[in-house]
C-alpha positions in Angstrom: 0.0 -4.7 21.9 0.0 -2.6 25.0 -2.3 0.4 24.9 -0.5 3.6 26.0 -2.4 6.2 28.0 -1.8 9.8 27.4 -2.0 12.6 30.1 -3.7 14.8 27.5 -7.3 16.1 28.1 -10.0 14.4 26.0 -10.3 17.5 23.7 -6.7 17.3 22.8 -7.0 13.5 22.1 -9.9 14.2 19.7 -8.0 16.9 17.9 -4.9 14.8 17.5 -6.9 11.7 16.6 -6.0 9.5 19.5 -8.5 7.7 21.8 -7.7 7.0 25.4 -6.7 3.5 24.5 -4.0 4.9 22.1 -5.9 3.8 19.0 -6.2 6.2 16.1 -9.6 7.4 15.1 -11.2 10.2 13.0 -12.8 13.0 15.0 -14.3 14.7 11.9 -16.8 12.0 11.0 -18.2 9.2 13.1 -18.4 6.9 10.1 -14.8 7.4 9.2 -12.3 5.0 10.8 -9.2 5.6 8.7 -6.0 6.0 10.6 -4.9 9.5 10.9 -8.0 10.9 9.2 -8.1 13.9 11.5 -5.9 16.5 13.2 -3.3 18.8 11.8 -1.3 16.0 10.3 -4.0 15.3 7.6 -2.7 18.1 5.4 0.9 17.0 5.9 0.1 13.4 5.0 -2.0 14.5 2.0 0.9 16.7 0.7 3.4 13.9 1.2 1.2 11.4 -0.6 0.8 13.9 -3.5 4.6 14.3 -3.8 5.1 10.5 -3.8 2.6 10.0 -6.6 4.0 12.9 -8.6 7.5 11.3 -8.2 6.2 7.9 -9.3 4.5 9.4 -12.4 7.6 11.4 -13.3 9.8 8.4 -13.0 7.4 6.2 -14.9 7.2 8.7 -17.7 10.9 9.0 -17.9 11.4 5.3 -18.1 8.7 4.8 -20.7 10.0 7.8 -22.7 13.5 6.3 -22.9 12.5 2.7 -23.3 10.6 3.2 -26.6 13.5 4.8 -28.5 16.0 2.3 -27.0 13.8 -0.7 -28.0 13.5 0.7 -31.6 17.3 0.8 -31.8 17.4 -3.0 -31.6 18.1 -4.5 -35.0 19.9 -7.8 -34.5 18.4 -11.0 -33.1 21.1 -11.4 -30.5 20.2 -8.0 -29.1 16.6 -9.2 -28.4 18.1 -12.3 -26.7 20.2 -10.1 -24.4 17.2 -7.9 -23.7 15.1 -11.0 -22.8 17.8 -12.2 -20.5 18.0 -8.8 -18.8 14.2 -8.9 -18.3 14.4 -12.4 -16.7 17.3 -11.3 -14.5 15.5 -8.1 -13.3 11.9 -9.4 -12.9 12.2 -13.1 -12.2 15.6 -13.6 -10.6 15.3 -10.2 -8.8 18.9 -9.2 -9.6 20.0 -5.6 -9.3 19.9 -3.0 -12.0 23.6 -2.3 -12.0 24.6 -6.0 -12.2 22.1 -6.6 -15.0 23.3 -3.6 -17.0 27.0 -4.6 -16.6 26.1 -8.2 -17.5 24.2 -7.2 -20.6 27.1 -4.9 -21.7 29.6 -7.7 -21.1 27.6 -10.2 -23.1 27.1 -7.7 -25.9 30.8 -7.0 -26.0 31.7 -10.7 -26.0 29.2 -11.4 -28.8 30.5 -8.4 -30.9 34.1 -9.6 -30.5 33.1 -13.1 -31.4 31.8 -11.9 -34.7 28.1 -11.5 -34.1 26.6 -9.0 -36.6 26.6 -5.5 -35.3 23.9 -2.9 -36.0 24.8 -0.4 -38.6 
C-alpha cells in the first residue's frame, strides 16, 4: 500500500487523526491505537453505530415476536417437515427468503390438495 502524504500542517493531521504516513491514529490517548478514535468524526461514527445496533435490536425483536406465535400455530406433522426444509434452505443451502417462502407455500398447497390433514 502506498502511503499518501497530505499538505496539511501537523496540527491538522493530529486533529483529523492522520499521521504523515497516511495511517490513522488516536491523538487523544497515546495508548489508544484504534482507527478513527479521534477527531470530529468520532461522534458521527458513534451515532451511526448506535443507530445500526438499534436497528438490529428492533429487527430481532420483531422477528422473535412474530416467530413464536407462528410456531405455536403449527399443528400437523407435515407443517413441521416444511418448516425444517425451510430452515435447511435458508441456513444451510443459503437460499433467498422469497424463494424459500414461495417454495414452502407451494409445498403446503400441494400437500393440502393431495389430502394431507389441514389444521382446524
